C-alpha distance (Angstrom), angle and dihedral (degrees) to the residues before:
residue distance angle dihedral
X1 . . .
X2 3.76 . .
X3 3.75 123.7 .
X4 3.82 111.6 -107.8
X5 3.78 90.7 -135.0
X6 3.80 94.9 63.4
X7 3.78 112.9 123.3
X8 3.80 98.1 -118.3
X9 3.82 92.1 54.9
X10 3.80 91.7 48.0
X11 3.82 89.3 47.7
X12 3.80 91.4 50.0
X13 3.81 92.3 50.4
X14 3.81 91.1 46.8
X15 3.81 91.9 50.0
X16 3.81 92.4 48.7
X17 3.81 90.0 49.5
X18 3.81 91.0 48.7
X19 3.81 92.1 50.1
X20 3.82 90.8 48.0
X21 3.80 92.2 51.3
X22 3.81 91.5 45.1
X23 3.80 91.3 51.9
X24 3.80 91.6 50.1
X25 3.80 92.4 48.6
X26 3.80 91.8 45.6
X27 3.80 90.2 52.6
X28 3.80 92.2 52.4
X29 3.81 91.0 44.9
X30 3.81 93.0 49.5
X31 3.82 92.7 47.1
X32 3.79 86.9 58.2
X33 3.80 86.8 72.3
X34 3.82 96.1 47.6
X35 3.77 119.8 93.7
X36 3.81 106.0 -131.9
X37 3.78 103.1 -132.5
X38 3.82 122.5 172.9
X39 3.81 88.8 -97.1
X40 3.82 92.5 52.4
X41 3.82 89.9 46.0
X42 3.84 90.6 54.4
X43 3.79 89.7 49.9
X44 3.81 92.0 49.9
X45 3.80 91.2 47.2
X46 3.83 91.1 52.7
X47 3.81 94.9 46.3
X48 3.85 99.8 86.1
X49 3.80 92.0 51.8
X50 3.79 92.9 48.2
X51 3.81 91.0 50.6
X52 3.80 90.6 52.7
X53 3.81 91.9 48.0
X54 3.81 90.8 48.7
X55 3.81 89.6 51.7
X56 3.81 98.5 43.9
X57 3.80 102.6 37.0
X58 3.85 97.1 70.8
X59 3.82 89.8 51.3
X60 3.80 91.2 51.0
X61 3.81 93.8 45.9
X62 3.80 95.1 48.4
X63 3.80 98.0 31.6
X64 3.78 100.2 62.4
X65 3.77 128.7 -146.6
X66 3.82 101.6 -20.5
X67 3.82 97.3 59.7
X68 3.80 90.5 41.0
X69 3.82 92.0 53.4
X70 3.81 91.8 44.2
X71 3.81 92.7 50.5
X72 3.81 89.7 44.9
X73 3.80 90.7 52.7
X74 3.79 91.0 48.2
X75 3.79 90.3 48.7
X76 3.81 92.2 51.4
X77 3.80 91.6 49.1
X78 3.81 90.2 48.1
X79 3.81 91.8 50.9
X80 3.81 92.4 46.0
X81 3.81 99.6 43.3
X82 3.83 107.3 16.7
X83 3.81 87.4 -138.3
X84 3.78 110.0 129.0
X85 3.80 96.6 -170.7
X86 3.81 91.1 53.4
X87 3.82 89.6 48.8
X88 3.81 91.1 53.1
X89 3.80 91.4 49.4
X90 3.82 92.4 49.1
X91 3.81 91.9 47.6
X92 3.80 91.7 50.4
X93 3.80 92.0 46.9
X94 3.81 92.4 49.2
X95 3.81 90.8 49.7
X96 3.80 92.6 46.4
X97 3.80 91.7 46.9
X98 3.79 92.5 49.3
X99 3.81 92.0 48.9
X100 3.82 91.2 46.5
X101 3.80 89.2 51.9
X102 3.79 88.9 55.4
X103 3.80 97.0 -108.6
X104 3.78 119.6 145.1
X105 3.79 95.4 9.9
């Protein structure tokens, strides 16, 4: 296994960080030229949720019952309490408990 301090790994991490920062800055710069109408505002308000769904859905589809139950538990806690951090904790605990019980292995 390669040492994490080798120069090509450090260069790769630095380049990925630079591209990430450039993309963020470019997004802010481009939005400076967009007129924020009510329709655009609704789209921007929905964007964080759609990013989370796009990240979580493949895990649930390929992961089986345990991730689905964990995400369901987190969703119920989020609906009931409107506290996202609490929902994440509950989802992680449900997944860990299910795995510890031998489910979905």
